[in-house]
Backbone of each chain as ProteinMPNN parsed JSONL, in Angstrom:
{"seq_chain_A": "MEQFKKKLMAQNKNTIIGIIIWFVICVAGIVCEAGDFLIPITGDSHWASKWHGFISGVSFAFLVLMIVSLIQGIRAVKDEKALKKLYIAETDERNIHITTSAQASSMKAFLILGLAAGIIAGYFSMTVSVTILACVVIHSCIGIGFKVYYSKKL", "coords_chain_A": {"N_chain_A": [[-23.454, 6.516, -9.714], [-25.91, 7.186, -8.606], [-25.727, 5.996, -6.152], [-23.736, 7.529, -5.01], [-25.11, 9.916, -4.847], [-27.045, 9.283, -2.934], [-25.385, 8.844, -0.766], [-24.348, 11.37, -0.477], [-26.641, 12.803, 0.21], [-27.218, 11.704, 2.711], [-24.935, 12.523, 3.993], [-25.314, 15.282, 3.918], [-27.492, 15.54, 5.669], [-26.295, 14.739, 8.076], [-24.42, 16.768, 8.274], [-26.057, 19.003, 8.681], [-27.085, 18.402, 11.229], [-24.673, 18.427, 12.627], [-23.92, 21.127, 12.252], [-25.93, 22.453, 13.701], [-25.492, 21.471, 16.316], [-22.835, 22.302, 16.716], [-23.148, 25.052, 16.437], [-24.713, 25.665, 18.67], [-22.903, 24.994, 20.68], [-20.879, 26.875, 20.122], [-22.247, 29.33, 20.531], [-23.143, 29.057, 23.191], [-20.773, 28.422, 24.625], [-18.784, 30.25, 23.742], [-19.797, 32.816, 22.906], [-21.774, 33.368, 24.908], [-20.244, 32.651, 27.012], [-20.616, 30.434, 28.697], [-19.969, 28.509, 31.513], [-16.587, 27.721, 32.591], [-14.805, 26.422, 30.974], [-13.307, 27.241, 28.876], [-11.376, 28.856, 29.799], [-7.979, 29.0, 30.242], [-5.94, 27.125, 32.575], [-3.458, 27.9, 33.032], [-1.095, 30.665, 32.856], [-1.564, 34.312, 32.508], [-4.262, 36.821, 32.633], [-4.118, 38.06, 30.198], [-3.08, 36.127, 28.485], [-5.177, 34.313, 28.755], [-7.235, 35.719, 27.514], [-6.228, 35.881, 24.919], [-6.14, 33.158, 24.266], [-8.827, 32.501, 24.415], [-9.759, 33.991, 22.285], [-8.452, 32.682, 20.194], [-9.587, 30.095, 20.316], [-12.242, 30.799, 19.798], [-12.043, 31.801, 17.196], [-11.151, 29.522, 15.749], [-13.309, 27.811, 16.211], [-15.5, 29.163, 15.001], [-14.546, 29.286, 12.409], [-14.551, 26.604, 11.741], [-17.268, 26.18, 11.814], [-18.11, 27.777, 9.665], [-16.841, 26.388, 7.591], [-18.269, 23.996, 7.66], [-20.791, 24.926, 6.911], [-20.282, 25.859, 4.312], [-19.588, 23.436, 3.115], [-22.038, 22.142, 3.335], [-23.685, 23.738, 1.689], [-22.459, 23.273, -0.767], [-22.951, 20.533, -0.972], [-25.79, 20.45, -1.028], [-26.292, 21.848, -3.388], [-25.114, 20.102, -5.218], [-26.744, 17.857, -4.992], [-29.116, 18.796, -6.044], [-28.472, 19.629, -8.634], [-27.553, 17.913, -11.473], [-25.241, 18.208, -13.031], [-23.446, 19.505, -11.345], [-23.294, 17.538, -9.454], [-22.01, 15.446, -10.808], [-19.576, 16.692, -11.271], [-18.622, 17.041, -8.671], [-18.475, 14.372, -7.921], [-16.518, 13.4, -9.656], [-14.37, 14.988, -8.832], [-14.013, 14.026, -6.247], [-13.48, 11.318, -6.621], [-11.408, 11.097, -8.378], [-8.609, 9.395, -9.504], [-5.959, 10.31, -9.687], [-5.913, 12.556, -8.048], [-6.42, 11.313, -5.593], [-4.133, 9.765, -5.42], [-2.18, 11.79, -5.289], [-2.865, 13.011, -2.844], [-2.444, 10.858, -1.064], [0.309, 10.397, -1.448], [1.33, 12.856, -0.611], [0.57, 12.828, 2.068], [2.055, 10.642, 3.036], [4.663, 11.57, 2.605], [4.647, 13.853, 4.224], [4.379, 12.683, 6.691], [6.81, 11.357, 6.986], [8.521, 13.586, 6.947], [7.616, 14.938, 9.213], [8.358, 13.142, 11.244], [11.173, 13.135, 11.047], [11.852, 15.911, 11.303], [10.54, 16.458, 13.704], [11.859, 14.795, 15.5], [14.426, 15.906, 15.362], [13.831, 18.51, 16.268], [12.945, 17.931, 18.85], [15.275, 16.935, 20.024], [16.978, 19.185, 19.84], [15.467, 21.028, 21.333], [15.744, 19.895, 23.816], [18.06, 20.922, 24.922], [17.322, 23.342, 25.888], [14.72, 23.384, 27.105], [13.149, 21.073, 29.157], [10.442, 20.348, 29.31], [9.331, 21.192, 26.858], [10.874, 19.658, 25.076], [10.263, 16.986, 25.853], [7.528, 17.0, 25.302], [7.478, 17.374, 22.489], [8.901, 15.08, 21.668], [7.192, 13.125, 22.637], [4.972, 13.588, 21.014], [6.057, 12.815, 18.549], [6.519, 10.096, 19.028], [3.891, 9.16, 19.549], [2.686, 9.783, 17.092], [4.19, 8.096, 15.419], [3.425, 5.612, 16.436], [0.692, 5.607, 15.812], [0.892, 5.643, 13.041], [2.152, 3.144, 12.599], [0.173, 1.493, 13.571], [-1.921, 1.945, 11.712], [-0.644, 0.954, 9.462], [-0.437, -1.757, 10.017], [-3.151, -2.333, 10.142], [-4.031, -1.773, 7.477], [-2.4, -3.591, 6.152], [-3.557, -5.969, 6.792], [-6.106, -5.584, 5.862], [-5.945, -5.029, 3.077]], "CA_chain_A": [[-23.742, 7.935, -9.423], [-27.091, 7.222, -7.719], [-25.216, 5.621, -4.823], [-23.011, 8.715, -4.535], [-26.147, 10.901, -4.526], [-27.625, 8.856, -1.659], [-24.339, 9.061, 0.237], [-24.264, 12.826, -0.315], [-27.844, 13.236, 0.925], [-27.015, 11.306, 4.11], [-23.861, 13.4, 4.479], [-25.929, 16.597, 4.133], [-28.288, 15.457, 6.899], [-25.338, 14.722, 9.194], [-23.799, 18.1, 8.355], [-27.046, 19.897, 9.293], [-27.072, 18.092, 12.67], [-23.379, 18.907, 13.111], [-23.945, 22.597, 12.287], [-26.798, 22.872, 14.825], [-24.78, 21.166, 17.577], [-21.639, 23.166, 16.815], [-23.627, 26.425, 16.626], [-25.125, 25.766, 20.085], [-21.657, 24.991, 21.475], [-20.204, 28.167, 19.887], [-23.011, 30.407, 21.167], [-23.137, 28.873, 24.652], [-19.416, 28.414, 25.181], [-17.909, 31.366, 23.369], [-20.488, 34.112, 22.95], [-22.378, 33.562, 26.24], [-19.215, 32.276, 27.99], [-21.195, 29.517, 29.682], [-18.936, 27.675, 32.12], [-15.245, 28.301, 32.468], [-13.929, 25.419, 30.352], [-12.45, 27.864, 27.861], [-10.328, 29.661, 30.446], [-6.847, 28.12, 30.548], [-5.532, 27.148, 33.986], [-2.109, 28.462, 33.106], [-0.92, 31.995, 32.272], [-2.307, 35.435, 33.092], [-5.532, 37.16, 31.97], [-3.782, 38.413, 28.814], [-2.998, 34.84, 27.779], [-6.534, 33.748, 28.755], [-7.985, 36.447, 26.488], [-5.689, 35.454, 23.611], [-6.536, 31.774, 24.06], [-10.261, 32.551, 24.158], [-9.876, 34.497, 20.915], [-7.998, 31.629, 19.283], [-10.613, 29.043, 20.308], [-13.419, 31.365, 19.123], [-11.721, 31.86, 15.766], [-11.117, 28.161, 15.205], [-14.676, 27.272, 16.278], [-16.345, 29.782, 13.973], [-14.007, 28.881, 11.097], [-15.048, 25.248, 11.538], [-18.701, 26.34, 11.528], [-18.201, 28.299, 8.291], [-16.455, 25.289, 6.695], [-19.389, 23.046, 7.607], [-21.87, 25.567, 6.14], [-19.851, 25.847, 2.899], [-19.688, 22.04, 2.68], [-23.473, 21.847, 3.198], [-24.175, 24.435, 0.481], [-21.898, 22.513, -1.898], [-23.674, 19.258, -1.0], [-27.186, 20.679, -1.452], [-26.242, 22.219, -4.812], [-24.791, 18.899, -5.989], [-27.911, 16.956, -4.996], [-30.157, 19.381, -6.906], [-27.995, 19.802, -10.006], [-26.845, 16.716, -11.96], [-23.922, 18.589, -13.535], [-22.626, 19.768, -10.155], [-23.114, 16.236, -8.798], [-20.982, 14.726, -11.563], [-18.318, 17.416, -11.053], [-18.19, 16.713, -7.309], [-18.142, 12.948, -7.92], [-15.215, 13.266, -10.326], [-13.351, 15.613, -7.97], [-13.778, 13.184, -5.068], [-13.027, 9.963, -6.941], [-10.322, 11.123, -9.364], [-7.514, 8.574, -8.961], [-4.709, 11.078, -9.572], [-6.06, 13.369, -6.833], [-6.269, 10.404, -4.447], [-2.712, 9.4, -5.411], [-1.442, 12.967, -4.829], [-3.145, 13.166, -1.417], [-1.779, 9.763, -0.351], [1.76, 10.632, -1.501], [1.631, 14.026, 0.221], [0.443, 12.422, 3.471], [3.188, 9.772, 3.36], [5.859, 12.412, 2.677], [4.544, 14.74, 5.387], [4.607, 11.855, 7.885], [8.264, 11.16, 7.074], [9.112, 14.885, 7.296], [7.25, 15.227, 10.606], [9.162, 12.288, 12.113], [12.573, 13.585, 11.033], [11.935, 17.264, 11.87], [10.107, 16.384, 15.102], [12.958, 14.203, 16.269], [15.483, 16.931, 15.428], [13.358, 19.601, 17.128], [12.918, 17.417, 20.223], [16.668, 16.857, 20.517], [17.479, 20.565, 20.006], [14.717, 21.651, 22.444], [16.251, 19.309, 25.06], [19.147, 21.768, 25.46], [16.744, 24.586, 26.418], [13.569, 23.14, 27.979], [12.813, 19.659, 29.252], [9.008, 20.2, 29.023], [9.113, 21.3, 25.399], [11.525, 18.518, 24.445], [9.476, 15.764, 26.121], [6.252, 17.14, 24.572], [7.731, 17.125, 21.056], [9.26, 13.668, 21.474], [5.966, 12.342, 22.868], [4.168, 13.741, 19.772], [6.698, 11.99, 17.514], [6.29, 8.681, 19.374], [2.452, 8.881, 19.344], [2.475, 9.831, 15.635], [4.781, 6.871, 14.858], [2.589, 4.475, 16.849], [-0.539, 5.664, 15.011], [1.308, 5.233, 11.686], [2.381, 1.683, 12.605], [-1.165, 0.9, 13.749], [-2.638, 1.994, 10.424], [0.069, 0.083, 8.523], [-0.86, -3.126, 10.355], [-4.567, -2.428, 9.77], [-4.155, -1.861, 6.022], [-1.738, -4.825, 5.686], [-4.521, -7.065, 6.951], [-7.313, -5.278, 5.091], [-5.723, -5.081, 1.617]], "C_chain_A": [[-24.905, 8.084, -8.44], [-26.684, 6.91, -6.283], [-24.487, 6.817, -4.184], [-23.993, 9.796, -4.093], [-26.765, 10.581, -3.16], [-26.645, 9.134, -0.512], [-24.233, 10.557, 0.57], [-25.461, 13.366, 0.471], [-27.73, 12.906, 2.421], [-25.972, 12.201, 4.758], [-24.406, 14.803, 4.785], [-26.742, 16.632, 5.422], [-27.376, 15.513, 8.125], [-24.693, 16.092, 9.385], [-24.761, 19.087, 9.02], [-27.069, 19.681, 10.812], [-25.79, 18.64, 13.305], [-23.351, 20.421, 13.253], [-24.768, 23.08, 13.488], [-26.067, 22.667, 16.155], [-23.606, 22.124, 17.781], [-22.029, 24.624, 17.059], [-24.022, 26.647, 18.092], [-23.883, 25.846, 20.982], [-20.959, 26.347, 21.353], [-20.917, 29.286, 20.641], [-22.93, 30.297, 22.692], [-21.738, 29.042, 25.237], [-18.604, 29.658, 24.906], [-18.609, 32.712, 23.515], [-21.047, 34.372, 24.354], [-21.392, 33.246, 27.363], [-19.785, 31.406, 29.104], [-20.102, 28.594, 30.204], [-17.567, 28.295, 31.939], [-14.266, 27.314, 31.82], [-13.014, 26.007, 29.288], [-11.323, 28.685, 28.465], [-9.164, 28.741, 30.809], [-6.413, 28.247, 32.014], [-4.13, 27.744, 34.156], [-2.073, 29.861, 32.462], [-1.781, 33.056, 32.926], [-3.587, 35.72, 32.288], [-5.308, 37.516, 30.492], [-3.752, 37.146, 27.948], [-4.391, 34.213, 27.656], [-7.376, 34.392, 27.654], [-7.553, 36.016, 25.087], [-6.181, 34.055, 23.267], [-8.025, 31.687, 23.707], [-10.523, 32.992, 22.719], [-9.513, 33.439, 19.894], [-9.064, 30.54, 19.161], [-11.871, 29.525, 19.568], [-13.212, 31.351, 17.611], [-11.787, 30.497, 15.116], [-12.536, 27.584, 15.142], [-15.556, 27.846, 15.178], [-15.854, 29.441, 12.562], [-14.524, 27.488, 10.746], [-16.531, 25.276, 11.161], [-18.907, 26.797, 10.076], [-17.87, 27.191, 7.276], [-17.588, 24.282, 6.541], [-20.532, 23.615, 6.766], [-21.536, 25.54, 4.645], [-19.995, 24.435, 2.316], [-21.146, 21.648, 2.453], [-24.048, 22.478, 1.93], [-23.734, 23.682, -0.782], [-22.66, 21.19, -2.079], [-25.092, 19.411, -1.504], [-27.237, 21.005, -2.948], [-26.012, 20.986, -5.686], [-25.982, 17.953, -6.077], [-28.979, 17.466, -5.968], [-29.755, 19.44, -8.377], [-27.116, 18.62, -10.444], [-25.408, 17.018, -12.409], [-22.948, 18.809, -12.37], [-22.32, 18.468, -9.42], [-21.99, 15.449, -9.477], [-19.598, 15.346, -11.323], [-17.737, 17.059, -9.68], [-17.738, 15.258, -7.217], [-16.758, 12.728, -8.529], [-14.099, 13.82, -9.438], [-13.007, 14.726, -6.778], [-13.201, 11.819, -5.405], [-11.871, 9.935, -7.937], [-9.08, 10.431, -8.793], [-6.203, 9.338, -8.806], [-4.747, 11.957, -8.316], [-5.848, 12.524, -5.583], [-4.79, 10.028, -4.288], [-1.86, 10.554, -4.857], [-1.617, 13.13, -3.315], [-2.4, 12.112, -0.603], [-0.263, 9.985, -0.307], [2.156, 11.792, -0.591], [1.567, 13.665, 1.705], [1.626, 11.557, 3.907], [4.463, 10.593, 3.522], [5.829, 13.301, 3.909], [4.777, 13.968, 6.681], [6.102, 11.645, 8.096], [8.944, 12.446, 7.545], [8.837, 15.224, 8.752], [8.124, 14.42, 11.563], [10.604, 12.796, 12.204], [12.708, 14.95, 11.713], [11.544, 17.275, 13.354], [11.198, 15.84, 15.992], [14.089, 15.217, 16.449], [15.081, 18.057, 16.372], [13.352, 19.178, 18.594], [14.308, 17.369, 20.836], [17.207, 18.261, 20.786], [16.796, 21.227, 21.205], [15.213, 21.137, 23.8], [17.365, 20.132, 25.712], [18.595, 23.031, 26.12], [15.606, 24.344, 27.406], [13.185, 21.665, 27.96], [11.352, 19.43, 28.859], [8.735, 20.189, 27.525], [9.671, 20.072, 24.693], [10.706, 17.24, 24.621], [8.149, 15.811, 25.358], [6.441, 16.806, 23.099], [8.029, 15.646, 20.813], [8.044, 12.755, 21.681], [5.072, 12.399, 21.628], [4.721, 12.832, 18.678], [6.406, 10.511, 17.758], [4.825, 8.309, 19.095], [2.14, 8.812, 17.849], [2.997, 8.552, 14.975], [3.912, 5.675, 15.181], [1.29, 4.43, 16.033], [-0.247, 5.187, 13.588], [1.492, 3.726, 11.592], [1.039, 0.961, 12.713], [-1.939, 0.84, 12.448], [-1.978, 1.068, 9.394], [-0.352, -1.369, 8.749], [-2.299, -3.348, 9.894], [-4.725, -2.623, 8.257], [-3.464, -3.103, 5.449], [-2.699, -5.997, 5.764], [-5.73, -6.871, 6.044], [-7.108, -5.476, 3.588], [-5.02, -6.376, 1.179]], "O_chain_A": [[-24.907, 8.959, -7.573], [-27.218, 7.477, -5.33], [-24.61, 7.072, -2.987], [-23.761, 10.5, -3.11], [-26.982, 11.472, -2.339], [-27.033, 9.596, 0.561], [-24.054, 10.948, 1.724], [-25.316, 14.27, 1.293], [-28.093, 13.712, 3.278], [-26.102, 12.59, 5.919], [-24.018, 15.43, 5.77], [-26.699, 17.607, 6.172], [-27.647, 16.236, 9.083], [-24.449, 16.523, 10.512], [-24.339, 19.914, 9.828], [-27.073, 20.639, 11.584], [-25.822, 19.237, 14.381], [-22.833, 20.95, 14.236], [-24.36, 23.997, 14.202], [-26.026, 23.559, 17.003], [-23.413, 22.678, 18.863], [-21.345, 25.346, 17.785], [-23.706, 27.682, 18.679], [-23.82, 26.65, 21.912], [-20.501, 26.906, 22.35], [-20.275, 30.095, 21.311], [-22.686, 31.28, 23.392], [-21.559, 29.736, 26.239], [-17.813, 30.081, 25.75], [-18.096, 33.629, 24.157], [-20.835, 35.441, 24.927], [-21.662, 33.535, 28.529], [-19.489, 31.6, 30.283], [-19.389, 27.968, 29.42], [-17.41, 29.279, 31.217], [-13.063, 27.357, 32.077], [-12.063, 25.36, 28.848], [-10.43, 29.152, 27.758], [-9.335, 27.807, 31.592], [-6.502, 29.318, 32.613], [-3.688, 28.045, 35.265], [-2.918, 30.19, 31.629], [-2.617, 32.761, 33.78], [-3.947, 34.964, 31.386], [-6.181, 37.305, 29.651], [-4.31, 37.099, 26.852], [-4.749, 33.659, 26.616], [-8.129, 33.715, 26.953], [-8.377, 35.813, 24.196], [-6.586, 33.787, 22.136], [-8.432, 30.919, 22.836], [-11.386, 32.447, 22.031], [-10.168, 33.305, 18.86], [-9.407, 30.112, 18.059], [-12.487, 28.771, 18.815], [-14.091, 30.943, 16.852], [-12.4, 30.329, 14.062], [-12.917, 26.952, 14.156], [-16.273, 27.109, 14.501], [-16.653, 29.321, 11.634], [-14.888, 27.223, 9.601], [-16.989, 24.51, 10.314], [-19.762, 26.274, 9.36], [-18.526, 27.068, 6.241], [-17.843, 23.777, 5.447], [-21.167, 22.889, 6.001], [-22.394, 25.238, 3.816], [-20.457, 24.256, 1.189], [-21.464, 20.921, 1.512], [-24.8, 21.84, 1.193], [-24.508, 23.483, -1.719], [-22.969, 20.788, -3.201], [-25.559, 18.608, -2.312], [-28.098, 20.512, -3.677], [-26.623, 20.835, -6.744], [-26.205, 17.321, -7.109], [-29.657, 16.681, -6.629], [-30.602, 19.314, -9.262], [-26.067, 18.365, -9.852], [-24.492, 16.22, -12.207], [-21.8, 18.366, -12.402], [-21.246, 18.303, -8.841], [-21.134, 14.865, -8.812], [-18.596, 14.643, -11.192], [-16.54, 16.811, -9.538], [-16.761, 14.939, -6.539], [-15.939, 11.979, -7.998], [-13.033, 13.218, -9.304], [-11.855, 14.676, -6.346], [-12.51, 11.218, -4.582], [-11.402, 8.857, -8.303], [-8.564, 10.821, -7.746], [-5.421, 9.052, -7.9], [-3.747, 12.089, -7.611], [-5.188, 12.951, -4.635], [-4.265, 9.978, -3.176], [-0.943, 10.335, -4.064], [-0.647, 13.357, -2.592], [-1.796, 12.427, 0.423], [0.371, 9.788, 0.73], [3.169, 11.735, 0.107], [2.386, 14.122, 2.503], [2.142, 11.717, 5.013], [5.25, 10.361, 4.44], [6.851, 13.49, 4.568], [5.304, 14.514, 7.651], [6.606, 11.739, 9.215], [9.816, 12.421, 8.413], [9.712, 15.737, 9.451], [8.582, 14.946, 12.578], [11.18, 12.875, 13.289], [13.559, 15.136, 12.584], [12.132, 18.001, 14.157], [11.44, 16.344, 17.089], [14.637, 15.367, 17.541], [15.89, 18.509, 17.183], [13.708, 19.961, 19.475], [14.504, 17.713, 22.002], [17.818, 18.508, 21.826], [17.449, 21.904, 22.0], [15.12, 21.839, 24.807], [17.581, 20.041, 26.921], [19.322, 23.718, 26.837], [15.527, 25.017, 28.434], [12.929, 21.084, 26.905], [11.036, 18.46, 28.169], [8.03, 19.329, 26.997], [9.021, 19.508, 23.813], [10.482, 16.501, 23.662], [7.695, 14.796, 24.831], [5.661, 16.046, 22.525], [7.494, 15.034, 19.889], [7.888, 11.746, 20.994], [4.486, 11.391, 21.232], [3.966, 12.166, 17.969], [6.089, 9.767, 16.83], [4.547, 7.277, 18.483], [1.432, 7.916, 17.39], [2.349, 7.989, 14.093], [3.679, 4.819, 14.328], [0.845, 3.361, 15.618], [-1.023, 4.432, 13.001], [1.049, 3.099, 10.63], [0.799, -0.042, 12.041], [-2.54, -0.181, 12.116], [-2.659, 0.471, 8.561], [-0.593, -2.113, 7.798], [-2.633, -4.392, 9.335], [-5.45, -3.51, 7.807], [-3.866, -3.617, 4.405], [-2.672, -6.9, 4.928], [-6.304, -7.829, 5.527], [-7.976, -6.017, 2.904], [-4.764, -6.568, -0.01]]}, "seq_chain_B": "MKTKIRELRKARKLSQEELAEAVGTTRQTITSIEVGKYTASLPLAYKIARFFGLTIEEVFDFSDLED", "coords_chain_B": {"N_chain_B": [[4.82, 6.168, -18.874], [4.236, 5.52, -22.302], [1.574, 6.637, -24.393], [-1.238, 6.416, -26.719], [-3.156, 8.237, -26.523], [-3.361, 11.028, -27.007], [-3.126, 11.208, -29.833], [-5.323, 9.66, -30.629], [-7.385, 11.087, -29.502], [-7.157, 13.56, -30.803], [-7.662, 12.752, -33.403], [-10.32, 12.226, -33.242], [-11.255, 14.714, -32.758], [-11.533, 15.667, -30.12], [-11.617, 17.338, -26.97], [-9.413, 17.54, -24.085], [-10.906, 17.897, -21.822], [-13.428, 16.955, -22.586], [-12.914, 14.245, -23.034], [-12.072, 13.547, -20.478], [-14.425, 13.935, -19.007], [-16.038, 12.021, -20.17], [-14.848, 9.627, -19.363], [-14.925, 9.822, -16.673], [-13.048, 11.318, -15.097], [-10.552, 13.833, -14.19], [-9.515, 16.736, -16.138], [-6.865, 17.33, -15.699], [-5.784, 14.869, -15.003], [-5.952, 13.455, -17.395], [-4.206, 15.013, -18.926], [-1.785, 14.529, -17.545], [-1.502, 11.773, -17.991], [-1.251, 11.714, -20.754], [1.191, 13.07, -21.175], [2.858, 11.355, -19.956], [3.455, 11.533, -17.276], [1.955, 10.426, -15.33], [0.748, 7.193, -14.551], [-2.014, 5.484, -15.643], [-4.561, 3.779, -13.734], [-5.641, 0.315, -13.813], [-8.555, 0.115, -14.069], [-9.139, 2.735, -15.069], [-7.575, 2.825, -17.384], [-8.84, 0.848, -18.817], [-11.378, 2.018, -19.154], [-10.707, 4.223, -20.766], [-9.644, 2.954, -23.044], [-11.882, 1.496, -23.858], [-13.586, 3.583, -24.429], [-12.469, 4.568, -26.779], [-12.915, 2.426, -28.334], [-11.032, 0.423, -28.463], [-8.425, -1.965, -27.518], [-6.687, -2.242, -24.339], [-3.944, -2.605, -24.75], [-3.643, -1.517, -27.254], [-3.885, 1.16, -26.858], [-2.201, 1.878, -24.757], [1.331, 1.8, -24.271], [3.207, -0.882, -23.495], [5.819, -1.601, -23.703], [8.006, -0.788, -22.196], [7.806, -2.217, -19.859], [8.489, -4.728, -20.551], [11.185, -5.032, -20.591]], "CA_chain_B": [[4.346, 5.233, -19.897], [3.775, 6.166, -23.536], [0.205, 6.274, -24.786], [-1.681, 6.986, -28.001], [-4.379, 8.979, -26.196], [-3.397, 12.337, -27.694], [-3.406, 10.987, -31.261], [-6.704, 9.166, -30.758], [-8.266, 12.203, -29.125], [-7.116, 14.568, -31.878], [-8.318, 12.161, -34.574], [-11.778, 12.333, -33.02], [-11.487, 16.134, -32.474], [-12.038, 15.763, -28.742], [-10.74, 18.073, -26.049], [-9.063, 16.758, -22.893], [-12.048, 18.05, -20.915], [-14.509, 16.056, -23.046], [-12.493, 12.865, -22.77], [-12.081, 13.377, -19.014], [-15.817, 13.82, -18.559], [-16.565, 10.747, -20.671], [-14.307, 8.474, -18.613], [-15.11, 10.086, -15.242], [-11.843, 11.778, -14.401], [-10.332, 15.268, -14.397], [-8.694, 17.114, -17.293], [-5.468, 17.258, -15.266], [-5.358, 13.463, -15.039], [-5.748, 13.124, -18.818], [-2.961, 15.696, -19.322], [-0.652, 13.802, -16.951], [-1.352, 10.47, -18.665], [-0.771, 11.981, -22.126], [2.614, 13.436, -21.184], [3.613, 10.259, -19.339], [3.832, 11.813, -15.883], [1.137, 9.582, -14.455], [0.292, 5.941, -15.174], [-3.422, 5.234, -15.285], [-4.864, 2.496, -13.096], [-6.256, -0.627, -14.757], [-9.929, 0.499, -14.418], [-9.169, 3.946, -15.909], [-7.027, 2.431, -18.689], [-9.917, 0.086, -19.472], [-12.421, 2.979, -19.553], [-10.182, 5.019, -21.887], [-9.556, 2.069, -24.208], [-13.251, 1.18, -24.266], [-14.146, 4.801, -25.013], [-11.983, 4.664, -28.162], [-13.269, 1.179, -29.018], [-9.802, -0.346, -28.664], [-8.001, -2.717, -26.337], [-5.726, -1.478, -23.521], [-2.619, -2.691, -25.396], [-3.626, -0.656, -28.447], [-3.833, 2.567, -26.411], [-1.037, 2.064, -23.881], [2.531, 1.096, -24.718], [3.785, -1.611, -22.358], [7.154, -2.109, -24.068], [8.951, -0.484, -21.102], [7.69, -3.253, -18.816], [8.994, -6.005, -21.058], [12.656, -5.09, -20.42]], "C_chain_B": [[3.818, 5.983, -21.123], [2.349, 5.7, -23.867], [-0.131, 6.903, -26.141], [-2.905, 7.873, -27.776], [-4.469, 10.291, -26.974], [-3.767, 12.183, -29.175], [-4.869, 10.576, -31.469], [-7.709, 10.286, -30.488], [-8.329, 13.239, -30.246], [-7.802, 14.053, -33.147], [-9.839, 12.269, -34.464], [-12.211, 13.765, -32.69], [-12.128, 16.346, -31.095], [-11.077, 16.584, -27.897], [-10.435, 17.168, -24.855], [-10.234, 16.746, -21.912], [-13.165, 17.071, -21.283], [-14.169, 14.591, -22.774], [-12.558, 12.577, -21.269], [-13.495, 13.157, -18.496], [-16.404, 12.459, -18.974], [-16.079, 9.552, -19.859], [-14.348, 8.698, -17.098], [-13.844, 10.431, -14.486], [-11.661, 13.278, -14.661], [-9.446, 15.509, -15.625], [-7.208, 16.979, -16.954], [-4.925, 15.829, -15.322], [-5.079, 13.04, -16.482], [-4.437, 13.751, -19.308], [-1.747, 14.91, -18.824], [-0.415, 12.458, -17.64], [-0.755, 10.681, -20.065], [0.725, 12.303, -22.164], [3.493, 12.393, -20.483], [4.044, 10.508, -17.911], [3.085, 10.911, -14.899], [0.678, 8.34, -15.218], [-1.121, 5.645, -14.693], [-3.582, 3.87, -14.624], [-5.531, 1.592, -14.133], [-7.712, -0.238, -15.083], [-10.0, 1.73, -15.323], [-8.645, 3.642, -17.315], [-8.091, 1.697, -19.497], [-11.0, 1.035, -19.997], [-11.979, 3.782, -20.779], [-10.162, 4.174, -23.173], [-10.951, 1.765, -24.755], [-13.908, 2.378, -24.944], [-13.734, 4.933, -26.483], [-12.308, 3.401, -28.98], [-12.059, 0.326, -29.322], [-9.482, -1.17, -27.419], [-6.967, -1.861, -25.571], [-4.351, -1.449, -24.201], [-2.518, -1.785, -26.625], [-3.512, 0.83, -28.077], [-2.561, 2.838, -25.596], [0.138, 1.204, -24.348], [3.221, 0.441, -23.504], [5.208, -2.104, -22.635], [8.195, -1.85, -22.976], [8.962, -1.596, -20.053], [8.288, -4.586, -19.251], [10.502, -6.153, -20.899], [13.029, -5.741, -19.082]], "O_chain_B": [[3.059, 6.945, -21.003], [1.981, 4.545, -23.652], [0.572, 7.783, -26.637], [-3.607, 8.22, -28.725], [-5.516, 10.625, -27.53], [-4.601, 12.92, -29.701], [-5.552, 11.077, -32.362], [-8.735, 10.406, -31.158], [-9.402, 13.731, -30.596], [-8.441, 14.816, -33.872], [-10.543, 12.387, -35.467], [-13.377, 14.01, -32.381], [-13.102, 17.081, -30.933], [-9.863, 16.526, -28.091], [-11.108, 16.16, -24.639], [-10.516, 15.738, -21.264], [-13.768, 16.442, -20.413], [-15.016, 13.808, -22.344], [-13.027, 11.523, -20.842], [-13.729, 12.295, -17.649], [-17.161, 11.838, -18.227], [-16.81, 8.577, -19.685], [-13.865, 7.864, -16.332], [-13.59, 9.923, -13.394], [-12.515, 13.913, -15.279], [-8.732, 14.617, -16.083], [-6.4, 16.574, -17.79], [-3.759, 15.609, -15.647], [-4.094, 12.353, -16.757], [-3.658, 13.109, -20.012], [-0.805, 14.657, -19.576], [0.729, 12.053, -17.848], [0.122, 9.935, -20.501], [1.439, 11.867, -23.067], [4.715, 12.534, -20.426], [4.893, 9.793, -17.38], [3.541, 10.675, -13.78], [0.274, 8.423, -16.378], [-1.385, 5.568, -13.492], [-2.841, 2.931, -14.914], [-5.935, 2.053, -15.201], [-8.087, -0.254, -16.255], [-10.82, 1.777, -16.24], [-9.186, 4.127, -18.308], [-8.224, 1.899, -20.704], [-11.479, 0.888, -21.122], [-12.758, 3.998, -21.708], [-10.599, 4.617, -24.235], [-11.168, 1.775, -25.967], [-14.676, 2.23, -25.894], [-14.528, 5.35, -27.326], [-12.006, 3.33, -30.172], [-12.04, -0.408, -30.31], [-10.173, -1.084, -26.405], [-6.447, -0.881, -26.104], [-3.68, -0.417, -24.227], [-1.428, -1.342, -26.988], [-3.09, 1.649, -28.894], [-1.933, 3.888, -25.732], [-0.029, 0.055, -24.758], [3.74, 1.122, -22.62], [5.739, -2.926, -21.889], [9.157, -2.607, -22.844], [9.991, -1.878, -19.439], [8.557, -5.459, -18.426], [11.044, -7.248, -21.048], [14.212, -5.873, -18.768]]}, "name": "protein", "num_of_chains": 2, "seq": "MEQFKKKLMAQNKNTIIGIIIWFVICVAGIVCEAGDFLIPITGDSHWASKWHGFISGVSFAFLVLMIVSLIQGIRAVKDEKALKKLYIAETDERNIHITTSAQASSMKAFLILGLAAGIIAGYFSMTVSVTILACVVIHSCIGIGFKVYYSKKLMKTKIRELRKARKLSQEELAEAVGTTRQTITSIEVGKYTASLPLAYKIARFFGLTIEEVFDFSDLED"}
């Protein structure tokens, strides 16, 4: 438990640094609109505005998630009961098993549905079809890479 | 896998939550093990058996594996 507490304290420090960096990026890039890296090179001004809104939303949501995670971490470090609860929630073997099974199933579903979508999209748009098929291929390669890695590690 | 966890727990008047906390797992995991939906890992089985002061074989029924 003491090791988990130390790990959590280090994680909290990293989260604080992450929040500061991300906050600066959000304020400079989105609120102050510093630079034009958020303006898409394709589409009209309507699309650019929508895209800017989407990026802003995602960025601030990520910021909120980091803050919530930090609050949870600080509370756990200060309160032994909360620390034990968090430790159990993170190390519970059934939860880990559920997550692993869900990820394996979602990978299989993504490959099958992605392949089907890529083939169907090929009848309407070459760009969309190639993009989807490229995603499927990259996803498969990453999956194979991790399989090789874990086969050697375990 | 069949287990005697429920009987042992009730004999000691323990709730699932109390047992879960004692062995460092969640109440849901204890429920799943008791109803046979989930098979505990060796370390968790050991912790549960040790908590009741018994051996793993006395808590968990391995007869299914012998077939």
